[in-house]
C-alpha positions in Angstrom: 35.9 -104.0 170.8 35.1 -107.8 170.1 33.1 -110.0 172.6 31.8 -113.7 172.9 28.7 -113.7 175.1 27.5 -117.4 176.4 24.4 -117.6 177.2 23.2 -120.2 179.5 20.4 -122.6 179.8 19.5 -121.7 183.0 19.5 -118.0 181.9 17.4 -118.2 179.1 15.1 -121.0 180.2 13.1 -122.5 183.2 15.1 -125.9 184.0 12.0 -127.0 186.1 9.8 -127.0 183.3 10.4 -128.9 179.8 11.1 -126.7 176.6 10.2 -123.4 178.4 11.9 -119.9 177.6 12.5 -117.7 180.6 11.5 -114.4 178.0 12.0 -112.1 180.6 15.4 -113.0 181.2 16.4 -113.4 177.6 14.5 -110.1 176.8 17.1 -108.3 179.3 19.6 -110.0 178.1 19.4 -108.8 174.5 18.7 -105.6 175.8 21.8 -105.2 177.6 23.5 -106.8 174.3 22.0 -104.1 172.4 23.0 -101.2 174.5 26.6 -102.5 174.2 26.9 -103.4 170.2 25.3 -99.7 170.0 28.1 -97.9 171.8 30.9 -99.7 170.9 30.0 -101.2 167.2 31.2 -104.0 168.6 31.6 -107.2 166.8 29.7 -109.8 168.9 29.2 -113.7 168.4 26.3 -115.0 170.9 26.2 -118.9 171.7 23.7 -120.3 174.1 23.4 -123.5 176.2 20.5 -126.1 175.9 18.6 -125.7 179.1 15.3 -127.2 179.7 15.1 -128.1 175.7 18.6 -130.0 174.4 19.8 -131.0 178.1 15.9 -132.1 178.8 16.0 -134.0 175.7 19.4 -135.8 176.3 18.7 -136.7 179.6 15.7 -138.1 178.8 17.2 -140.2 175.8 20.1 -141.3 178.3 17.6 -142.8 180.8 15.1 -144.7 178.1 18.1 -146.4 176.1 21.3 -144.7 176.9 22.6 -144.2 173.0 22.0 -141.3 171.0 21.1 -142.5 167.7 20.5 -141.2 164.4 16.7 -140.1 165.7 17.5 -139.0 169.0 20.3 -136.8 167.2 17.3 -135.4 165.4 15.0 -134.8 168.4 17.9 -132.8 170.2 18.4 -130.9 167.0 14.8 -129.8 166.7 14.6 -129.2 170.6 17.9 -126.8 170.1 16.6 -125.1 167.2 13.5 -124.4 168.6 15.7 -122.3 171.6 17.6 -120.6 169.0 14.7 -119.2 167.3 13.4 -118.1 170.5 17.1 -116.2 170.9 17.1 -115.3 167.5 13.8 -113.1 167.8 14.6 -111.7 171.2 17.9 -110.4 169.5 15.8 -109.0 166.4 13.1 -107.2 168.3 15.3 -105.1 170.2 16.9 -104.0 166.5 20.0 -106.6 166.7 21.1 -107.8 163.2 21.4 -111.4 164.3 22.1 -114.3 162.0 21.6 -118.2 162.8 24.0 -121.1 162.4 23.2 -123.9 163.5 25.8 -126.2 165.0 25.2 -129.4 163.4 25.3 -127.5 160.1 29.2 -126.0 160.5 30.3 -128.9 162.8 31.3 -132.8 162.4 32.2 -133.9 165.7 33.3 -131.8 168.3 34.2 -127.6 168.7 37.6 -128.2 167.2 36.4 -129.9 164.3 33.7 -127.1 162.7 33.9 -124.6 159.7 33.4 -121.1 161.1 34.0 -119.8 157.7 30.1 -118.7 157.9 30.3 -117.2 161.5 33.3 -115.0 160.9 31.9 -113.9 157.6 28.9 -112.5 159.6 30.8 -111.1 162.0 32.9 -109.0 159.2 30.1 -108.0 157.8 28.5 -106.4 160.6 25.9 -109.6 162.0 25.9 -110.8 164.9 26.1 -114.6 164.6 24.2 -117.0 167.0 25.2 -120.9 167.8 24.2 -123.2 170.1 25.3 -126.3 171.8 23.9 -129.2 169.9 23.8 -132.6 168.7 25.5 -134.1 165.5 25.7 -137.6 164.3 29.0 -138.9 163.2 29.1 -143.0 163.6 27.4 -142.3 166.8 25.6 -139.4 168.6 27.4 -136.5 170.1 26.7 -133.5 172.0 28.7 -130.3 171.2 29.1 -128.0 174.0 28.3 -124.2 173.7 30.6 -123.7 176.5 33.5 -125.4 174.1 32.0 -123.7 171.0 32.4 -120.2 173.0 36.2 -120.7 173.8 37.1 -122.2 170.2 34.9 -118.8 168.7 36.7 -116.3 171.0 40.0 -117.4 170.4 39.7 -117.3 166.7 38.1 -113.9 166.7 40.5 -112.5 169.4 38.0 -111.4 171.5 38.4 -108.6 173.9 36.3 -110.5 176.4 34.5 -113.8 176.9 31.6 -113.4 179.3 29.3 -116.6 180.3 26.2 -115.4 181.7 24.2 -117.8 184.4 21.0 -117.0 186.6 23.5 -116.4 189.8 26.1 -113.7 190.5 29.0 -115.8 189.3 31.0 -119.0 190.7 29.6 -119.6 194.1 31.6 -121.6 197.1 30.3 -124.1 199.3 28.3 -121.2 201.7 26.7 -119.9 198.7 29.2 -116.6 198.8 30.9 -115.3 195.5 34.1 -116.2 194.5 35.6 -113.1 192.7 38.3 -114.4 190.9 39.8 -118.2 190.1 43.0 -118.7 189.0 44.4 -122.0 187.1 45.4 -124.7 189.1 43.6 -123.2 192.2 41.9 -125.3 194.3 38.2 -124.4 194.5 35.0 -125.9 196.3 31.7 -124.5 194.6 28.2 -125.2 194.7 27.5 -127.3 191.3 23.7 -126.7 191.3 22.7 -127.8 187.9 19.2 -129.9 187.6 20.8 -131.4 184.7 23.7 -130.5 182.6 24.9 -133.3 180.2 28.2 -130.8 179.6 29.7 -131.2 183.3 28.2 -128.2 185.1 30.0 -125.1 186.4 33.5 -127.2 187.1 33.7 -128.1 183.5 32.6 -124.4 182.4 35.6 -123.2 184.4 38.6 -125.8 182.8 37.2 -124.4 179.9 37.5 -121.6 180.4 40.7 -121.4 180.8 41.7 -122.5 177.5 40.4 -118.9 176.1 43.0 -116.3 175.3 40.6 -113.3 175.9 41.9 -110.8 178.3 38.4 -110.6 180.2 36.8 -114.1 180.6 33.7 -113.6 183.3 31.1 -115.7 184.3 28.3 -113.8 185.1 24.8 -112.8 186.1 22.8 -112.3 183.0 21.6 -109.0 185.0 25.3 -107.7 184.8 25.9 -108.9 181.0 26.5 -105.1 180.1 28.7 -104.3 183.0 31.1 -107.4 182.2 31.2 -106.2 178.5 32.4 -103.1 179.9 35.4 -104.6 182.2 33.6 -103.8 185.4 34.5 -105.8 188.1 31.5 -107.9 188.2 30.6 -111.9 188.8 33.9 -114.4 188.8 36.9 -113.7 186.9 39.1 -116.4 185.7 42.3 -115.8 185.1 44.1 -117.8 182.6 47.2 -117.0 183.0 
């Protein structure tokens, strides 16, 4: 079994408070991933979002000078590495042999322009690689989305499932009700509730998810990661046919 799990920034950070990790949510997610990992001897890659770390820094930079210059790129990279180390610690603390791959060290300009060899190598050798949304500088500052990385890695390893874990039950309609499944080119009216999300929010996430070749693509509550990995009907299923 193989799986790609995207831990959303809203799940693992407090978006109302800059650079604040939601340790309870992060630790609970780690325990669920560990349970699935042990039970299935699964190959798992983990990607996480920026939340009140990277997204906050980007928003602050854009408001002050509206350009991501080399120094701004450095600030974003530092904030994301700080969060990545928290994710790494949470996974190691529950017994997962996690390894960290900072995105700016493997990607040039976007998620299509990355050398994923080290991630694949770790997967093949029993480790659980972590990477994340990040900033790179390629003549200009650019943001590489964790959602894009998740889809790329999912397709690269032919993962059985791609799970986007958030702080809500899944994709919610304008009345706050859970949408059980979403098909390609099917019009939906959703709540886009992100305080700040420089990578486009939930609608953009849905559109990117359609590009995954996985049979089990779900946007779920972080409390249901284990259930989703096991193919249970939780959250919102993305039908990519």
